C-alpha positions in Angstrom: 122.3 0.8 -51.3 119.2 3.0 -51.4 119.1 6.5 -50.1 116.0 8.5 -49.6 116.5 11.8 -51.3 112.9 13.1 -51.2 109.4 12.0 -50.0 106.3 12.4 -52.1 103.3 12.9 -49.8 100.1 11.0 -50.8 101.9 9.2 -53.7 99.8 6.8 -55.8 101.6 3.4 -56.0 100.7 0.6 -58.5 102.3 -2.7 -59.1 104.4 -2.5 -62.2 102.4 -5.4 -63.7 99.3 -3.1 -63.6 100.9 -0.6 -66.0 101.0 -1.4 -69.7 103.8 -0.1 -71.7 102.7 0.4 -75.3 105.5 1.8 -77.4 106.5 4.4 -74.8 103.0 5.2 -73.7 101.9 3.9 -70.3 98.3 2.9 -69.6 96.3 1.5 -66.8 92.8 -0.1 -66.8 90.5 2.0 -64.6 87.2 0.5 -63.4 84.4 3.0 -63.4 81.3 3.1 -61.1 79.4 1.1 -63.8 82.1 -1.6 -63.5 83.3 -1.0 -67.0 86.9 -0.7 -67.9 88.4 2.3 -69.5 92.1 2.5 -70.6 93.8 5.6 -69.3 97.2 7.1 -70.1 99.4 7.7 -67.1 102.8 9.1 -66.4 104.8 6.8 -64.1 107.6 8.2 -62.0 110.1 6.5 -59.6 109.9 2.9 -58.6 109.6 1.7 -55.0 110.4 -2.0 -54.8 108.0 -3.6 -57.3 105.7 -0.6 -57.3 105.5 2.4 -59.6 104.7 5.9 -58.4 102.0 7.3 -60.7 102.8 11.0 -61.2 99.8 11.9 -63.5 96.6 10.3 -64.9 95.1 8.8 -61.8 93.2 10.2 -58.8 93.2 8.8 -55.2 90.4 6.3 -54.7 90.1 5.2 -58.3 90.0 1.4 -58.9 92.4 -0.2 -61.3 92.9 -3.7 -62.7 96.0 -5.3 -61.4 95.6 -8.9 -62.6 94.4 -10.3 -65.9 95.1 -7.3 -68.1 95.6 -9.5 -71.1 91.9 -10.5 -71.0 90.3 -7.1 -70.9 89.6 -4.4 -73.4 88.0 -0.9 -73.3 84.4 -1.4 -72.1 84.8 -4.8 -70.6 82.5 -5.4 -67.6 84.3 -6.6 -64.5 83.6 -7.5 -60.9 86.1 -5.6 -58.7 87.7 -7.5 -55.9 90.1 -6.0 -53.3 93.7 -7.1 -53.6 96.3 -6.8 -50.9 99.5 -5.4 -52.3 102.9 -5.4 -50.7 105.9 -3.2 -51.4 108.6 -5.8 -52.0 112.2 -4.8 -52.3 112.3 -2.3 -49.4 
């Protein structure tokens, strides 16, 4: 059973697969306006289905890599494509 105890307005949600856990430090790959990837430390919060609420480290509207994280590194040039995400488990 799941009970809603609070609501976080304008929460940023990411698939858990888009968040790298490196020895207790959480990172996401952010795509800049130049289409280059930069790794950024974030603070994840609660989970919603298969999504993670990101409490700190990202701003609304920023693009992040959600697939193929194993192939990219800091400075990798990428071609962003929109991905339709669903909140499974609700």
